[in-house]
TIVO-2410 file (N, C-alpha, C; in nm, 3 decimals):
# residues 78
REC num residu      c1      c2      c3 atome chaine
REC   1      D   1.411   0.084  -1.047     N      A
REC   1      D   1.484   0.205  -1.012    CA      A
REC   1      D   1.391   0.325  -0.999     C      A
REC   2      D   1.293   0.333  -1.088     N      A
REC   2      D   1.199   0.445  -1.085    CA      A
REC   2      D   1.117   0.445  -0.955     C      A
REC   3      V   1.073   0.326  -0.913     N      A
REC   3      V   0.995   0.314  -0.789    CA      A
REC   3      V   1.082   0.353  -0.669     C      A
REC   4      K   1.208   0.311  -0.671     N      A
REC   4      K   1.300   0.346  -0.562    CA      A
REC   4      K   1.318   0.497  -0.552     C      A
REC   5      R   1.335   0.562  -0.666     N      A
REC   5      R   1.352   0.708  -0.666    CA      A
REC   5      R   1.228   0.779  -0.611     C      A
REC   6      R   1.110   0.734  -0.654     N      A
REC   6      R   0.986   0.794  -0.605    CA      A
REC   6      R   0.971   0.772  -0.454     C      A
REC   7      F   1.006   0.652  -0.410     N      A
REC   7      F   0.997   0.623  -0.267    CA      A
REC   7      F   1.092   0.711  -0.186     C      A
REC   8      I   1.215   0.719  -0.228     N      A
REC   8      I   1.313   0.802  -0.157    CA      A
REC   8      I   1.270   0.948  -0.156     C      A
REC   9      G   1.212   0.994  -0.266     N      A
REC   9      G   1.162   1.131  -0.272    CA      A
REC   9      G   1.045   1.158  -0.179     C      A
REC  10      Q   0.975   1.055  -0.139     N      A
REC  10      Q   0.857   1.069  -0.052    CA      A
REC  10      Q   0.881   1.017   0.089     C      A
REC  11      I   1.004   0.979   0.121     N      A
REC  11      I   1.030   0.910   0.247    CA      A
REC  11      I   0.991   0.991   0.371     C      A
REC  12      V   1.021   1.120   0.373     N      A
REC  12      V   0.990   1.201   0.492    CA      A
REC  12      V   0.838   1.217   0.510     C      A
REC  13      P   0.764   1.259   0.406     N      A
REC  13      P   0.618   1.268   0.424    CA      A
REC  13      P   0.554   1.133   0.458     C      A
REC  14      L   0.604   1.024   0.399     N      A
REC  14      L   0.550   0.892   0.430    CA      A
REC  14      L   0.577   0.855   0.575     C      A
REC  15      Y   0.696   0.885   0.623     N      A
REC  15      Y   0.728   0.851   0.762    CA      A
REC  15      Y   0.639   0.928   0.858     C      A
REC  16      R   0.610   1.051   0.827     N      A
REC  16      R   0.523   1.132   0.913    CA      A
REC  16      R   0.383   1.074   0.921     C      A
REC  17      Q   0.341   1.004   0.816     N      A
REC  17      Q   0.205   0.947   0.812    CA      A
REC  17      Q   0.205   0.797   0.846     C      A
REC  18      R   0.317   0.745   0.892     N      A
REC  18      R   0.326   0.603   0.924    CA      A
REC  18      R   0.220   0.564   1.027     C      A
REC  19      G   0.152   0.453   1.001     N      A
REC  19      G   0.050   0.404   1.093    CA      A
REC  19      G  -0.088   0.464   1.071     C      A
REC  20      T  -0.102   0.549   0.970     N      A
REC  20      T  -0.232   0.610   0.941    CA      A
REC  20      T  -0.290   0.551   0.813     C      A
REC  21      K  -0.418   0.568   0.798     N      A
REC  21      K  -0.487   0.522   0.678    CA      A
REC  21      K  -0.429   0.590   0.554     C      A
REC  22      A  -0.412   0.722   0.561     N      A
REC  22      A  -0.358   0.798   0.448    CA      A
REC  22      A  -0.217   0.753   0.414     C      A
REC  23      G  -0.135   0.727   0.516     N      A
REC  23      G   0.001   0.683   0.492    CA      A
REC  23      G   0.007   0.548   0.425     C      A
REC  24      L  -0.078   0.457   0.468     N      A
REC  24      L  -0.083   0.324   0.408    CA      A
REC  24      L  -0.132   0.330   0.264     C      A
REC  25      E  -0.230   0.412   0.238     N      A
REC  25      E  -0.279   0.429   0.101    CA      A
REC  25      E  -0.168   0.479   0.010     C      A
REC  26      K  -0.096   0.581   0.054     N      A
REC  26      K   0.012   0.638  -0.027    CA      A
REC  26      K   0.124   0.537  -0.049     C      A
REC  27      L   0.159   0.463   0.055     N      A
REC  27      L   0.266   0.365   0.045    CA      A
REC  27      L   0.230   0.255  -0.055     C      A
REC  28      L   0.109   0.202  -0.046     N      A
REC  28      L   0.067   0.097  -0.139    CA      A
REC  28      L   0.059   0.149  -0.282     C      A
REC  29      K   0.008   0.269  -0.299     N      A
REC  29      K  -0.002   0.326  -0.434    CA      A
REC  29      K   0.137   0.349  -0.493     C      A
REC  30      L   0.229   0.396  -0.411     N      A
REC  30      L   0.365   0.422  -0.456    CA      A
REC  30      L   0.433   0.294  -0.503     C      A
REC  31      Y   0.419   0.187  -0.426     N      A
REC  31      Y   0.486   0.061  -0.458    CA      A
REC  31      Y   0.419  -0.018  -0.569     C      A
REC  32      T   0.287  -0.012  -0.579     N      A
REC  32      T   0.218  -0.095  -0.680    CA      A
REC  32      T   0.177  -0.016  -0.804     C      A
REC  33      G   0.166   0.116  -0.791     N      A
REC  33      G   0.120   0.198  -0.904    CA      A
REC  33      G  -0.030   0.184  -0.928     C      A
REC  34      E  -0.101   0.129  -0.832     N      A
REC  34      E  -0.245   0.105  -0.846    CA      A
REC  34      E  -0.322   0.190  -0.746     C      A
REC  35      E  -0.449   0.213  -0.776     N      A
REC  35      E  -0.537   0.286  -0.684    CA      A
REC  35      E  -0.569   0.196  -0.565     C      A
REC  36      V  -0.580   0.257  -0.449     N      A
REC  36      V  -0.603   0.183  -0.325    CA      A
REC  36      V  -0.720   0.246  -0.252     C      A
REC  37      E  -0.805   0.161  -0.196     N      A
REC  37      E  -0.918   0.208  -0.116    CA      A
REC  37      E  -0.913   0.132   0.017     C      A
REC  38      I  -0.908   0.207   0.126     N      A
REC  38      I  -0.906   0.146   0.259    CA      A
REC  38      I  -1.032   0.188   0.332     C      A
REC  39      E  -1.106   0.089   0.378     N      A
REC  39      E  -1.231   0.114   0.451    CA      A
REC  39      E  -1.215   0.066   0.594     C      A
REC  40      E  -1.246   0.154   0.688     N      A
REC  40      E  -1.244   0.115   0.828    CA      A
REC  40      E  -1.380   0.053   0.863     C      A
REC  41      V  -1.378  -0.047   0.948     N      A
REC  41      V  -1.500  -0.114   0.991    CA      A
REC  41      V  -1.531  -0.062   1.131     C      A
REC  42      E  -1.639   0.014   1.142     N      A
REC  42      E  -1.670   0.084   1.268    CA      A
REC  42      E  -1.694  -0.010   1.386     C      A
REC  43      Q  -1.751  -0.126   1.361     N      A
REC  43      Q  -1.784  -0.218   1.469    CA      A
REC  43      Q  -1.660  -0.286   1.528     C      A
REC  44      L  -1.552  -0.287   1.453     N      A
REC  44      L  -1.431  -0.356   1.498    CA      A
REC  44      L  -1.316  -0.256   1.509     C      A
REC  45      P  -1.269  -0.230   1.629     N      A
REC  45      P  -1.158  -0.137   1.644    CA      A
REC  45      P  -1.029  -0.195   1.583     C      A
REC  46      H  -0.950  -0.109   1.522     N      A
REC  46      H  -0.820  -0.147   1.462    CA      A
REC  46      H  -0.836  -0.247   1.348     C      A
REC  47      Y  -0.948  -0.243   1.279     N      A
REC  47      Y  -0.974  -0.335   1.169    CA      A
REC  47      Y  -1.008  -0.253   1.045     C      A
REC  48      F  -0.951  -0.293   0.933     N      A
REC  48      F  -0.981  -0.224   0.808    CA      A
REC  48      F  -0.971  -0.323   0.692     C      A
REC  49      Q  -1.030  -0.285   0.581     N      A
REC  49      Q  -1.025  -0.366   0.460    CA      A
REC  49      Q  -0.956  -0.285   0.351     C      A
REC  50      V  -0.867  -0.349   0.279     N      A
REC  50      V  -0.795  -0.284   0.171    CA      A
REC  50      V  -0.847  -0.343   0.040     C      A
REC  51      K  -0.886  -0.253  -0.051     N      A
REC  51      K  -0.934  -0.296  -0.183    CA      A
REC  51      K  -0.843  -0.238  -0.289     C      A
REC  52      M  -0.795  -0.327  -0.376     N      A
REC  52      M  -0.710  -0.286  -0.487    CA      A
REC  52      M  -0.750  -0.367  -0.610     C      A
REC  53      T  -0.746  -0.303  -0.723     N      A
REC  53      T  -0.764  -0.374  -0.849    CA      A
REC  53      T  -0.630  -0.369  -0.920     C      A
REC  54      L  -0.566  -0.484  -0.929     N      A
REC  54      L  -0.435  -0.490  -0.993    CA      A
REC  54      L  -0.453  -0.508  -1.142     C      A
REC  55      S  -0.393  -0.420  -1.219     N      A
REC  55      S  -0.422  -0.414  -1.362    CA      A
REC  55      S  -0.317  -0.482  -1.450     C      A
REC  56      A  -0.221  -0.548  -1.395     N      A
REC  56      A  -0.115  -0.609  -1.476    CA      A
REC  56      A  -0.170  -0.725  -1.559     C      A
REC  57      Q  -0.131  -0.731  -1.684     N      A
REC  57      Q  -0.172  -0.841  -1.771    CA      A
REC  57      Q  -0.078  -0.960  -1.756     C      A
REC  58      D   0.045  -0.933  -1.724     N      A
REC  58      D   0.147  -1.035  -1.705    CA      A
REC  58      D   0.128  -1.100  -1.568     C      A
REC  59      R   0.109  -1.231  -1.565     N      A
REC  59      R   0.081  -1.301  -1.439    CA      A
REC  59      R   0.194  -1.285  -1.337     C      A
REC  60      S   0.318  -1.287  -1.382     N      A
REC  60      S   0.429  -1.273  -1.287    CA      A
REC  60      S   0.431  -1.133  -1.226     C      A
REC  61      L   0.401  -1.031  -1.306     N      A
REC  61      L   0.394  -0.895  -1.254    CA      A
REC  61      L   0.275  -0.880  -1.159     C      A
REC  62      L   0.165  -0.943  -1.193     N      A
REC  62      L   0.047  -0.941  -1.107    CA      A
REC  62      L   0.078  -1.004  -0.971     C      A
REC  63      R   0.143  -1.120  -0.972     N      A
REC  63      R   0.181  -1.185  -0.847    CA      A
REC  63      R   0.278  -1.100  -0.767     C      A
REC  64      R   0.371  -1.034  -0.836     N      A
REC  64      R   0.469  -0.949  -0.768    CA      A
REC  64      R   0.400  -0.832  -0.699     C      A
REC  65      K   0.305  -0.768  -0.767     N      A
REC  65      K   0.231  -0.657  -0.707    CA      A
REC  65      K   0.150  -0.705  -0.586     C      A
REC  66      Q   0.091  -0.823  -0.597     N      A
REC  66      Q   0.015  -0.879  -0.487    CA      A
REC  66      Q   0.106  -0.908  -0.367     C      A
REC  67      Q   0.224  -0.963  -0.393     N      A
REC  67      Q   0.320  -0.991  -0.286    CA      A
REC  67      Q   0.366  -0.862  -0.219     C      A
REC  68      I   0.390  -0.759  -0.298     N      A
REC  68      I   0.433  -0.630  -0.243    CA      A
REC  68      I   0.324  -0.574  -0.152     C      A
REC  69      A   0.200  -0.576  -0.199     N      A
REC  69      A   0.089  -0.523  -0.120    CA      A
REC  69      A   0.074  -0.600   0.011     C      A
REC  70      R   0.078  -0.730   0.006     N      A
REC  70      R   0.065  -0.811   0.128    CA      A
REC  70      R   0.180  -0.786   0.224     C      A
REC  71      S   0.300  -0.776   0.171     N      A
REC  71      S   0.416  -0.750   0.254    CA      A
REC  71      S   0.406  -0.614   0.324     C      A
REC  72      M   0.365  -0.513   0.249     N      A
REC  72      M   0.349  -0.379   0.307    CA      A
REC  72      M   0.243  -0.380   0.417     C      A
REC  73      L   0.134  -0.449   0.394     N      A
REC  73      L   0.027  -0.457   0.494    CA      A
REC  73      L   0.075  -0.530   0.619     C      A
REC  74      D   0.149  -0.638   0.601     N      A
REC  74      D   0.199  -0.713   0.716    CA      A
REC  74      D   0.295  -0.628   0.799     C      A
REC  75      K   0.377  -0.549   0.734     N      A
REC  75      K   0.473  -0.463   0.806    CA      A
REC  75      K   0.405  -0.350   0.881     C      A
REC  76      E   0.289  -0.307   0.836     N      A
REC  76      E   0.220  -0.195   0.898    CA      A
REC  76      E   0.120  -0.238   1.006     C      A
REC  77      K   0.099  -0.367   1.021     N      A
REC  77      K   0.006  -0.416   1.123    CA      A
REC  77      K   0.061  -0.387   1.262     C      A
REC  78      P  -0.028  -0.350   1.354     N      A
REC  78      P   0.019  -0.327   1.491    CA      A
REC  78      P   0.057  -0.458   1.560     C      A
***
């Protein structure tokens, strides 16, 4: 519920940044609660690498955060 409230509170600014590096960073951080680093690869257009360190000790929570991050990335791909 807390994540849903934070997301709804940020929906307009997030939508304005949809498809951008900054927007994706904020979206992933909001959903996972973890720091996110996105690096663009200059030699490859439209290619980037996402680095996250998931800090959950509980394996099921860790898997859930990983699934959320992958799902968000898949939805944002062109």
